[in-house]
N, C-alpha and C positions, 0 to 999 in steps of 0.2 A: 488718641486710639481710634482706629478706623473699625465700624462696625462690618461684619461679615454678611453677605448677602445669603439669607437661608431660602430655598425654593420650597414653598407649601405643598406641593402636589396636588392640590385641590383641582378636581376637573372642572374647566370653564364650560359655562353653556354655549352652544352655538347657535340652537334655534329655540323658537319660543312655541309652547303647545298652543292650543285654541284658548284654553281657559287664561293663560298667561297674556295673550294677545288681547282677550278682553279686559283684562289688569291695565295693561299698557294705554288702552283708549279712556278708562276711568281716571286711570292717573293724570294724562295729558290734560284731560277737562278739568281736573281739579288744579291745575296750574303748572305742574311738574314740567321741568323742562327735559328734553330727550337724554341730555347727558345724565340726568339725575335717575331717570328711569331706566337706564344702561347700567348704571353703578349700583344700583337696588339690585338687579336680576345677576352681577356681575358677567355682562354680555357686552357684545360691541354695538356703538352707537347706530351701526348700520343695520343692524337686525331691528331695532326700534324704528328707524325710519322707514324699513320694508313694510313694517305692520300700519305705520300712520300713511304711506302712500298706498296702502291696499293692495302691496305685489304679493303679500304672503297672508294668510288666514281670512281671505275673502269671508266677509260674513261677520266679523268679529267686532265691525264699528256697529253694526244693527244689533246685534246682541248686547253689547254694552249700552247703547241707547235705550234699548227695552229695559235693562236693568236700572240704569239711571234716571229713566223716567222722563225719557226727551224724545223726539224722533231725529232721526239721523240725516 
């Protein structure tokens, strides 16, 4: 028997907040891959990459470094 596909209607994230961008840096430094971070937020990997390239949320890396206790 074939299983039917059910749409969940859960809205997907399209952008990170600044706090989430800081968390992206912390997760990356902890060793998570970009696709793992994206899956945790149910967001496209491209959004994670934009944060890590500092194309969006400029300053999030410095804030994450301050929280992590290291220099950026």
